[in-house]
C-alpha positions as CSV (number, residue, x, y, z in Angstrom):
1,M,386.2,69.1,52.1
2,K,385.3,68.2,48.5
3,T,382.1,66.7,49.7
4,T,381.1,69.9,51.5
5,F,381.9,72.0,48.5
6,L,379.9,69.7,46.2
7,L,376.9,69.9,48.5
8,L,377.1,73.7,48.6
9,L,377.0,73.7,44.8
10,I,374.1,71.3,44.5
11,A,372.0,72.6,47.4
12,P,370.5,75.6,45.5
13,I,369.6,73.3,42.5
14,L,367.8,70.9,44.8
15,T,365.9,73.5,46.7
16,A,365.0,75.3,43.4
17,Q,363.3,72.1,42.1
18,S,359.6,72.5,42.3
19,I,357.5,70.1,44.4
20,F,355.6,69.6,41.1
21,D,358.7,68.4,39.4
22,T,359.6,66.2,42.4
23,Y,356.2,64.4,42.5
24,Q,355.0,64.4,38.8
25,T,356.1,60.8,38.3
26,N,355.4,59.4,41.8
27,D,352.8,56.7,41.6
28,R,351.3,57.6,45.0
29,V,350.5,61.1,43.7
30,T,348.0,62.4,41.1
31,Y,349.7,65.0,39.0
32,V,347.9,67.4,36.6
33,S,349.7,70.1,34.6
34,I,347.9,72.1,31.9
35,S,350.2,74.1,29.7
36,P,349.5,77.5,28.4
37,Q,349.4,76.0,24.9
38,M,346.6,73.8,25.9
39,F,344.6,76.7,27.3
40,S,345.3,78.6,24.1
41,M,344.0,75.6,22.0
42,L,340.9,75.5,24.2
43,A,340.3,79.2,23.5
44,K,340.6,78.6,19.8
45,L,338.1,75.8,19.6
46,N,334.9,76.3,17.7
47,I,333.0,77.8,20.7
48,N,329.9,79.8,20.3
49,T,331.1,83.3,21.2
50,E,327.5,84.5,21.4
51,D,327.2,82.4,24.6
52,P,328.2,84.6,27.5
53,E,329.4,81.6,29.5
54,A,331.6,80.4,26.6
55,Q,333.0,83.9,26.2
56,E,333.8,84.0,29.9
57,F,335.6,80.7,29.6
58,I,337.7,81.9,26.7
59,E,338.7,85.1,28.4
60,L,339.8,83.2,31.5
61,V,341.9,80.5,29.9
62,T,343.8,82.9,27.7
63,Q,345.1,84.6,30.8
64,I,346.5,81.4,32.6
65,K,350.2,80.7,32.3
66,T,350.5,77.8,34.9
67,F,348.0,75.3,36.2
68,K,349.5,72.5,38.3
69,L,347.9,70.2,40.8
70,L,349.1,67.5,43.1
71,R,346.9,65.1,45.1
72,T,347.8,62.3,47.4
73,D,346.3,60.1,50.1
74,D,349.8,58.9,51.2
75,H,350.2,60.0,54.9
76,D,354.0,60.2,54.4
77,I,353.8,62.6,51.4
78,S,351.0,64.8,52.7
79,P,353.1,66.7,55.2
80,T,355.6,67.5,52.4
81,F,352.8,69.1,50.4
82,S,351.7,71.2,53.5
83,N,355.3,72.2,54.3
84,W,356.0,73.2,50.7
85,T,352.9,75.3,50.5
86,H,353.6,77.2,53.7
87,T,357.2,77.8,52.6
88,Y,356.2,78.9,49.1
89,V,353.6,81.3,50.5
90,N,356.0,82.9,52.9
91,E,358.9,83.1,50.4
92,N,356.6,84.7,47.7
93,K,354.8,86.9,50.2
94,L,351.3,85.6,49.3
95,V,348.4,86.6,51.5
96,E,345.8,84.3,52.9
97,L,342.5,85.0,51.2
98,I,340.4,82.6,53.1
99,Q,340.5,79.5,55.2
100,V,337.6,77.1,55.2
101,R,337.2,74.3,57.7
102,E,334.3,72.0,57.2
103,D,334.0,68.6,59.0
104,E,337.5,67.0,58.6
105,T,338.7,69.2,55.7
106,T,340.6,72.4,55.9
107,V,341.1,74.5,52.7
108,Y,343.6,77.4,52.5
109,F,343.6,79.9,49.7
110,Y,346.6,82.2,49.2
111,A,347.1,84.8,46.5
112,S,349.4,87.4,45.1
113,Q,347.2,90.4,44.5
114,S,347.3,92.3,41.3
115,D,346.4,96.0,40.7
116,Q,342.7,95.0,40.2
117,D,340.7,93.9,43.2
118,H,339.3,90.6,41.9
119,I,342.3,89.6,39.8
120,V,345.3,87.8,41.3
121,D,348.6,87.0,39.7
122,E,349.0,83.7,41.5
123,L,346.6,81.5,43.4
124,V,347.8,78.6,45.7
125,M,345.3,76.3,47.3
126,L,346.0,73.6,49.9
127,V,343.3,71.1,50.9
128,Q,344.0,68.9,53.9
129,E,341.6,66.1,55.0
130,E,342.0,64.5,58.3
131,G,340.4,61.4,59.9
132,E,337.6,59.6,58.2
133,V,336.3,61.1,54.9
134,S,332.6,61.3,54.7
135,G,332.2,58.6,57.4
136,N,333.9,56.0,55.2
137,P,337.0,54.5,56.9
138,E,338.0,52.9,53.5
139,I,338.7,56.2,51.9
140,A,342.0,57.7,52.9
141,P,342.3,61.4,53.7
142,Q,343.7,63.4,50.8
143,T,346.0,66.4,50.5
144,V,345.8,68.6,47.4
145,V,348.1,71.4,46.3
146,L,347.0,73.7,43.4
147,L,349.1,76.4,41.8
148,I,347.6,78.7,39.2
149,Q,349.7,81.6,37.7
150,G,348.6,84.3,35.3
151,S,345.9,87.0,35.4
152,I,343.3,85.1,37.4
153,D,339.8,86.3,37.9
154,L,338.6,84.9,41.2
155,Y,335.0,85.1,40.0
156,R,335.7,82.9,37.0
157,I,338.3,80.4,38.1
158,A,335.8,78.1,39.8
159,S,333.8,77.7,36.6
160,L,337.0,76.7,34.8
161,T,337.9,73.9,37.2
162,Q,334.3,72.6,37.1
163,K,334.1,72.7,33.3
164,L,337.4,70.7,33.1
165,D,336.2,68.4,35.8
166,L,339.4,68.9,37.8
167,P,339.9,68.2,41.5
168,A,339.6,71.3,43.7
169,G,336.6,72.6,41.7
170,E,334.3,72.4,44.7
171,E,336.8,74.2,46.9
172,L,337.2,77.0,44.3
173,K,333.5,77.3,44.1
174,K,333.4,77.9,47.9
175,L,336.0,80.6,47.4
176,K,334.0,82.2,44.7
177,N,330.9,82.2,46.9
178,Q,332.6,83.4,50.1
179,V,335.0,86.0,48.8
180,R,333.9,89.2,47.2
181,I,337.0,91.3,46.9
């Protein structure tokens, strides 16, 4: 009886733990988390504000509150990323913006729409590779989960990930090119 009661008390704490918290120290997972303070510091760097591209970058990064990414090629962990994403999307009532399937890779984009058409409050991306990657059997298929929260301009987010040379930049570029909200 005591064990059951203890499990009932602990269960909400365990389920509330984010997948990012769970895997941030796992050596089979790449973990990237950029804090709002880092984005704020980037915005305050000595950037030429006469440059429209630099100004666009500053405007974008000052609106991001959360940027977290997980990437793994471990076939035991990949289903966990996929399951978490689908559960998170359903629980938070995110809508699917686009699904891209190219060769052995499927990319899903989900968002929480804001009042403005091309702005989202939250963007979740899931990338799943299956089979051989680029015809090379030595490269294991990867699964990537990306979570961005804030006031996110879909037209600008791809340029941010490319400027910071982060994984998922190519997928976000595809979203930018294919979705005109």
